C-alpha positions as MATLAB code, in Angstrom:
seq = 'MGFLTALLSFAVTIGILVTIHEYGHYWVAKKFNVKILRFSVGFGKVIKSFKRGETEFTLCAIPLGGYVKMLDENEAQVDDEEKHRAFNRQSVYKRFAIVAAGPIANFLLAIVLFAFVFILGVNGIKPVVGSISDSGFFDQANLQVGDELLSINHSPTPSISEFSNQFIQAVDTQPLTIQARSKNEDLKTITLNIEGDFLANPEQGLDHYLGFKFAMPELPAVIKTVAPSSAASKAGLRPLDTVLSADGQRIHTWQDFVLAVQAKPIKPIKLVIKRNNATLTRTLVPLLIDNLPKAGVSVNVTDNYLKDWQVLIKKEPIDAFLSAGSKVYQLTLLNLKMIKKMIVGEASIEQISGPVSIANYAGKTAEVGLTPFLSFLALISIGV';
ca = [
     -36.458    1.027   24.619;
     -37.217    4.766   24.532;
     -40.973    4.146   24.271;
     -40.926    1.568   27.049;
     -38.874    3.894   29.266;
     -41.316    6.752   28.633;
     -44.317    4.492   29.319;
     -42.884    3.073   32.528;
     -41.682    6.485   33.736;
     -45.106    7.978   33.008;
     -46.823    5.225   34.996;
     -44.429    5.738   37.929;
     -44.863    9.532   37.773;
     -48.661    9.472   37.680;
     -48.799    6.649   40.206;
     -46.734    8.553   42.766;
     -48.553   11.842   42.240;
     -52.025   10.286   42.396;
     -51.194    8.158   45.448;
     -49.829   11.132   47.406;
     -52.722   13.368   46.307;
     -55.417   10.875   47.291;
     -53.591    9.967   50.508;
     -53.867   13.630   51.516;
     -57.658   13.394   51.230;
     -57.636    9.997   52.956;
     -55.445   11.029   55.907;
     -57.416   14.150   56.794;
     -60.756   12.393   56.365;
     -59.607    9.621   58.732;
     -58.498   12.241   61.268;
     -62.043   13.629   61.209;
     -63.487   10.094   61.574;
     -65.103   10.143   58.127;
     -65.668    6.615   56.854;
     -63.578    5.762   53.792;
     -65.158    3.140   51.566;
     -62.532    2.951   48.834;
     -59.037    4.284   48.078;
     -58.369    3.846   44.344;
     -55.305    4.544   42.245;
     -56.361    4.627   38.594;
     -59.690    4.092   36.872;
     -61.353    1.264   34.984;
     -60.816   -2.433   35.521;
     -59.479   -3.408   38.944;
     -56.090   -5.105   38.682;
     -55.414   -5.616   42.379;
     -57.461   -5.007   45.489;
     -57.374   -5.739   49.200;
     -59.318   -4.606   52.242;
     -57.849   -3.147   55.375;
     -60.316   -2.381   58.120;
     -63.366   -0.753   56.578;
     -61.570    0.538   53.449;
     -61.038   -1.248   50.132;
     -57.750   -0.355   48.411;
     -57.665   -0.857   44.630;
     -55.192   -0.502   41.773;
     -56.934   -0.008   38.399;
     -55.874   -0.366   34.780;
     -55.967    3.276   33.635;
     -53.306    5.242   35.579;
     -54.654    8.705   34.837;
     -56.106    9.580   38.229;
     -57.659    8.152   41.338;
     -60.222    8.822   43.988;
     -61.168    8.399   47.643;
     -64.782    7.325   48.071;
     -66.258    8.429   51.397;
     -69.545    7.644   53.045;
     -71.987   10.246   51.715;
     -75.756   10.518   51.921;
     -75.818   12.229   48.531;
     -74.558    9.042   46.905;
     -76.260    6.246   48.849;
     -78.478    5.564   51.802;
     -76.598    5.645   55.108;
     -77.561    3.801   58.285;
     -78.572    6.051   61.172;
     -75.715    4.851   63.394;
     -73.148    5.923   60.744;
     -74.638    9.210   59.602;
     -72.274   11.173   61.847;
     -69.381    9.690   59.794;
     -70.766   10.766   56.409;
     -68.836   13.409   54.490;
     -71.912   15.561   53.896;
     -72.590   15.712   57.660;
     -69.204   17.316   58.431;
     -68.834   21.009   59.154;
     -67.817   23.341   56.325;
     -64.248   23.733   57.587;
     -63.802   19.947   57.873;
     -65.069   19.381   54.308;
     -62.844   22.163   53.064;
     -59.833   20.654   54.852;
     -60.505   17.222   53.345;
     -60.827   18.625   49.819;
     -57.746   20.856   50.177;
     -55.597   18.097   51.648;
     -54.913   16.517   48.224;
     -53.262   19.550   46.604;
     -51.472   20.356   49.867;
     -50.034   16.839   49.932;
     -48.670   17.374   46.416;
     -47.056   20.665   47.458;
     -45.429   18.938   50.428;
     -44.221   16.174   48.089;
     -42.651   18.793   45.813;
     -40.839   20.380   48.777;
     -39.491   16.995   49.922;
     -38.373   16.084   46.377;
     -36.639   19.404   45.740;
     -34.980   19.223   49.162;
     -33.731   15.708   48.345;
     -32.419   16.965   44.998;
     -30.565   19.838   46.726;
     -29.072   17.422   49.265;
     -27.914   15.036   46.507;
     -26.533   17.963   44.524;
     -27.421   19.296   41.095;
     -24.801   19.624   38.376;
     -25.057   22.654   36.126;
     -23.106   24.740   33.629;
     -21.907   28.200   34.630;
     -23.938   31.008   32.974;
     -21.276   32.609   30.780;
     -22.079   34.943   27.886;
     -21.016   33.259   24.639;
     -22.220   35.752   22.021;
     -24.337   38.901   21.928;
     -26.711   39.940   19.115;
     -26.733   43.475   17.768;
     -30.352   44.229   18.678;
     -30.972   42.567   22.062;
     -31.192   43.827   25.604;
     -27.702   42.528   26.406;
     -26.191   44.595   23.586;
     -27.304   47.719   25.443;
     -26.122   46.521   28.843;
     -22.339   46.735   28.554;
     -21.987   42.967   28.862;
     -19.186   41.254   26.980;
     -18.439   37.778   25.709;
     -16.946   35.782   28.554;
     -18.806   37.580   31.357;
     -20.148   35.210   34.012;
     -23.652   36.098   35.217;
     -23.538   35.915   39.024;
     -26.966   37.096   40.203;
     -30.325   38.634   39.291;
     -31.784   41.110   41.772;
     -29.236   39.843   44.326;
     -30.371   36.203   43.983;
     -27.355   33.992   43.095;
     -27.372   32.327   39.657;
     -24.579   29.701   39.801;
     -25.844   27.771   36.772;
     -27.693   28.380   33.486;
     -30.764   26.708   34.982;
     -30.705   28.933   38.055;
     -30.202   32.056   35.929;
     -33.243   31.108   33.839;
     -35.351   30.385   36.926;
     -34.402   33.635   38.648;
     -35.065   35.633   35.503;
     -38.546   34.171   35.061;
     -39.390   34.877   38.695;
     -38.086   38.442   38.514;
     -39.246   39.316   35.005;
     -42.081   41.555   36.280;
     -39.654   43.521   38.454;
     -38.381   46.613   36.663;
     -35.571   47.274   36.289;
     -33.605   44.032   36.594;
     -30.232   44.220   38.312;
     -27.677   41.706   37.044;
     -24.248   41.273   38.581;
     -21.543   39.798   36.364;
     -17.838   39.008   36.503;
     -15.565   39.604   33.524;
     -12.706   37.429   32.324;
     -10.381   39.731   34.260;
     -12.328   39.065   37.482;
     -13.797   42.595   37.439;
     -17.287   42.843   38.914;
     -19.930   44.837   37.102;
     -23.560   45.648   37.821;
     -25.977   45.990   34.916;
     -29.459   47.471   35.005;
     -31.934   46.188   32.404;
     -35.301   47.712   31.563;
     -37.093   44.836   29.902;
     -39.734   45.485   27.232;
     -42.181   42.922   25.978;
     -43.624   39.940   27.828;
     -41.345   36.898   27.896;
     -44.019   34.711   29.526;
     -46.360   35.295   26.581;
     -44.020   33.112   24.490;
     -41.455   31.338   26.696;
     -40.727   28.803   23.946;
     -38.585   31.433   22.184;
     -35.914   30.814   24.813;
     -34.432   33.177   27.345;
     -31.215   33.767   25.399;
     -33.132   34.672   22.227;
     -35.383   37.051   24.172;
     -32.468   38.856   25.824;
     -30.313   38.821   22.705;
     -27.404   36.556   23.631;
     -26.274   32.953   23.736;
     -24.762   31.086   26.649;
     -21.222   29.918   26.123;
     -20.804   26.159   26.011;
     -17.651   24.114   26.429;
     -16.239   23.164   23.038;
     -15.203   19.680   22.048;
     -12.498   19.029   19.448;
     -13.713   17.181   16.339;
     -12.313   13.812   17.390;
     -14.314   10.697   16.528;
     -14.949    8.128   19.269;
     -17.000    5.483   17.505;
     -18.038    4.704   13.923;
     -21.302    2.830   13.423;
     -21.174   -0.206   11.105;
     -22.599    0.400    7.602;
     -22.864    4.115    8.336;
     -21.839    6.956    6.053;
     -18.648    7.413    8.075;
     -17.837    3.699    7.827;
     -18.254    3.783    4.055;
     -16.024    6.874    3.893;
     -13.254    5.042    5.726;
     -13.346    7.082    8.936;
     -12.020    5.423   12.084;
     -12.163    6.021   15.854;
      -9.761    8.771   17.064;
      -9.653   10.446   13.636;
      -9.555   14.230   13.984;
     -11.553   16.180   11.401;
      -9.507   19.187   10.239;
     -11.695   20.608    7.467;
     -14.866   20.010    5.432;
     -15.024   21.219    1.831;
     -12.161   23.572    2.551;
     -13.785   25.088    5.674;
     -11.686   24.787    8.809;
     -13.247   22.578   11.495;
     -12.349   23.835   14.983;
     -14.944   22.029   17.105;
     -17.269   19.047   16.981;
     -20.173   21.453   16.519;
     -18.493   22.778   13.362;
     -18.386   19.218   12.025;
     -22.059   18.585   12.909;
     -23.093   21.764   11.094;
     -21.033   20.789    8.037;
     -22.810   17.403    7.880;
     -26.244   18.969    8.335;
     -25.574   21.484    5.570;
     -25.159   18.801    2.877;
     -27.501   15.834    3.213;
     -26.836   13.116    0.621;
     -24.096   15.242   -0.937;
     -20.373   14.410   -0.880;
     -18.281   16.303    1.652;
     -14.511   16.361    1.204;
     -12.937   15.834    4.600;
      -9.362   16.365    5.629;
      -8.568   14.284    8.708;
      -5.615   13.596   10.938;
      -4.885    9.986   11.810;
      -1.912    9.395   14.065;
       0.677   11.680   12.410;
      -0.716   11.452    8.885;
      -3.068   13.845    7.099;
      -5.601   12.062    4.924;
      -8.506   12.939    2.612;
     -11.842   11.163    2.756;
     -15.220   11.724    1.070;
     -18.267   11.524    3.339;
     -21.834   11.274    1.964;
     -24.274   11.742    4.899;
     -27.286    9.426    4.945;
     -30.814   10.663    5.596;
     -32.201    8.942    8.692;
     -35.610   10.137    9.882;
     -35.182   13.080    7.505;
     -31.966   14.108    9.249;
     -28.469   13.877    7.725;
     -26.336   11.463    9.732;
     -22.661   10.577    9.536;
     -22.876    7.686   11.995;
     -20.160    8.791   14.399;
     -19.983    9.829   18.054;
     -17.727   12.421   19.641;
     -14.770   11.579   21.836;
     -15.390   13.227   25.223;
     -12.370   13.641   27.486;
     -12.614   13.133   31.266;
     -11.907   16.803   32.099;
     -14.207   18.175   29.417;
     -16.492   20.038   31.887;
     -13.923   20.674   34.621;
     -13.847   24.466   34.263;
     -17.523   24.803   33.300;
     -19.439   22.592   35.672;
     -20.758   23.655   39.045;
     -22.301   21.465   41.751;
     -25.205   23.048   43.620;
     -25.481   21.200   46.920;
     -27.026   22.182   50.244;
     -27.131   20.995   53.850;
     -30.481   19.429   54.932;
     -31.958   22.465   56.722;
     -30.919   24.874   53.970;
     -32.155   22.349   51.381;
     -35.675   22.296   52.836;
     -35.765   26.107   53.150;
     -34.624   26.486   49.554;
     -37.109   23.824   48.417;
     -39.959   25.653   50.144;
     -38.933   28.910   48.503;
     -38.676   27.229   45.101;
     -42.140   25.666   45.370;
     -43.606   29.027   46.433;
     -41.983   30.827   43.502;
     -43.026   28.165   40.981;
     -46.603   28.240   42.312;
     -46.737   32.014   41.782;
     -45.362   31.499   38.273;
     -48.023   28.866   37.499;
     -50.780   31.216   38.693;
     -49.292   34.009   36.611;
     -49.268   31.807   33.509;
     -52.872   30.680   34.131;
     -53.940   34.302   34.380;
     -52.217   35.124   31.082;
     -53.921   32.188   29.383;
     -57.324   33.283   30.660;
     -56.932   36.839   29.354;
     -55.354   35.668   26.095;
     -51.806   36.931   26.730;
     -50.307   33.434   26.530;
     -51.063   30.388   24.414;
     -53.025   27.497   25.915;
     -50.732   25.214   23.861;
     -48.145   25.654   26.635;
     -50.183   23.255   28.777;
     -48.602   19.809   28.618;
     -50.837   16.799   28.101;
     -50.258   13.132   28.979;
     -48.108   12.494   25.900;
     -45.749   15.384   26.720;
     -45.579   14.345   30.370;
     -44.733   10.765   29.360;
     -42.049   12.051   26.971;
     -40.410   14.271   29.581;
     -40.702   11.587   32.240;
     -38.885    9.128   30.010;
     -36.153   11.572   29.056;
     -35.430   12.643   32.629;
     -35.473    9.051   33.853;
     -32.891    8.113   31.210;
     -30.610   10.980   32.322;
     -30.643   10.000   35.990;
     -32.359   10.054   39.381;
     -31.878   13.744   40.148;
     -33.416   15.082   36.887;
     -36.349   12.662   37.285;
     -36.993   13.792   40.876;
     -36.866   17.420   39.757;
     -39.370   16.689   36.998;
     -41.616   14.840   39.455;
     -41.535   17.838   41.804;
     -42.460   20.224   38.999;
     -45.402   18.094   37.910;
     -46.501   17.695   41.534;
     -46.879   21.473   41.863;
     -49.156   21.589   38.838;
     -51.519   18.825   39.989;
];
């Protein structure tokens, strides 16, 4: 199902992007009375075709691009009465406009998609400092565990995603000004002088680069489901069991339990669990599945799990389009900055995503929901 979802999502993603891109060329060319011979989505064998007016519209088997074929004396002989409609006979500014219309259409698509996402609303997790390393930038900035990061250079950062985006956009601005709010509701302003180039290796993660980790809501180690024939099933674990300890180590959260399982693949783990009002002992031997130790259980998530952590970023239509335009502009500048760094060797060319990566991300975002998929589609549209 995952492969099929990725494949279908990839086809939808590329299909939309290519269609909008080529339609940009098509629309402007038609406005200039250039004759369009074919509008094609995809390459290779024609799956479906129809003719409308003087243009043939085709859908082809390989969905990795498309093209708009215009009348052109450089490609074929043109009758005298139609030469004025040939692409090569147009003025320089008209030819430039036709060529530029494709990328511009993709930028407009990105703005519309981001605006739609802002109108629907985006759920995020508040950017709260969870831990601080001894040698990072945050250790020198008088920030404390529990501080909520409110803004960077006066741009609001209501969620972890927005904090990351604002940091990347402002990373070349020195110094960075971060406003935070402590657990006691005290406001503080921190000035950071950043050393090193984060964009040279963004895969390290923003929190690792700055020397901190975002706080995440913690789940108690309560089991929701036990898979049949799993390690947990063989150990006698049941739904709603609470894991209290593993090999004598206290288990406070579900993450503690996950780490305990990962630490001892194929080795027995002595668990102390609570079932109803009784305390029981069970022995769990994690199974290796795809080279990963698995217990075969899922966590019990309560309805109000994210109540105090989640934030909904939602905008009115006009503000949504203004914010979308600003976001596309900022992301375009970031893309150009990354391309420059790759050219001069300051960033790895491996950061460029190919078709397989795009298909993977398309599938994952589609499985999560409409809003993440639209956001992904907008991001890819900017890079076309």
